[in-house]
N, C-alpha and C positions, 0 to 999 in steps of 0.2 A: 278543517275542523269547523263544524257549524257552531257549537258552543264549547268553550274551554274554560274550566274553573281550575285555578292553580293556587295551591298553598293557602287556602282560606283559614283564617283564625278568628275566633270571637271570644271575648271575655265579658263577664258581668262583674260589677263592683270594682273596688280598688283596694290597694294595700293588703292587709291581712284577710279581708273578706272577698278578695278577687277570686273568681271561679272561671277556669278555662273550660268553655263548653264545646268548642270546635278547635281542632289543632291539625294543621297540615293536610286538609282535605283537598284532593285534586282529582279531576276526572274530565273526560271529553265525550261529547255526543256528536256523531256524524249526522249529516242531513239524511233523513229517512229512518234513522234509528228510533227505537222506542225505549224510553228510560222510566224506571219506577224507583221511587224511594220508599223503602219499607223499614219499619222499626217501631218499637213500642212507644207509647206516650212518653214525651219528655226526652226523647233520644236526639233531638236537634234537627229534625226534618224541616220544619218551618223556619227555624233560625238559619239553616243553610240557604234556603231559597230567598230569604229576606236579605 
């Protein structure tokens, strides 16, 4: 596996105002593969890569 992402989670805020924006994201990319992240504005593409 060239790149492997496993069980990514991301929250913003805390307590009652906590918002879970990514939950359980996992994927792998083999060397030579082409990968595209598609989604509407605000869907978490940049958050996933950061």
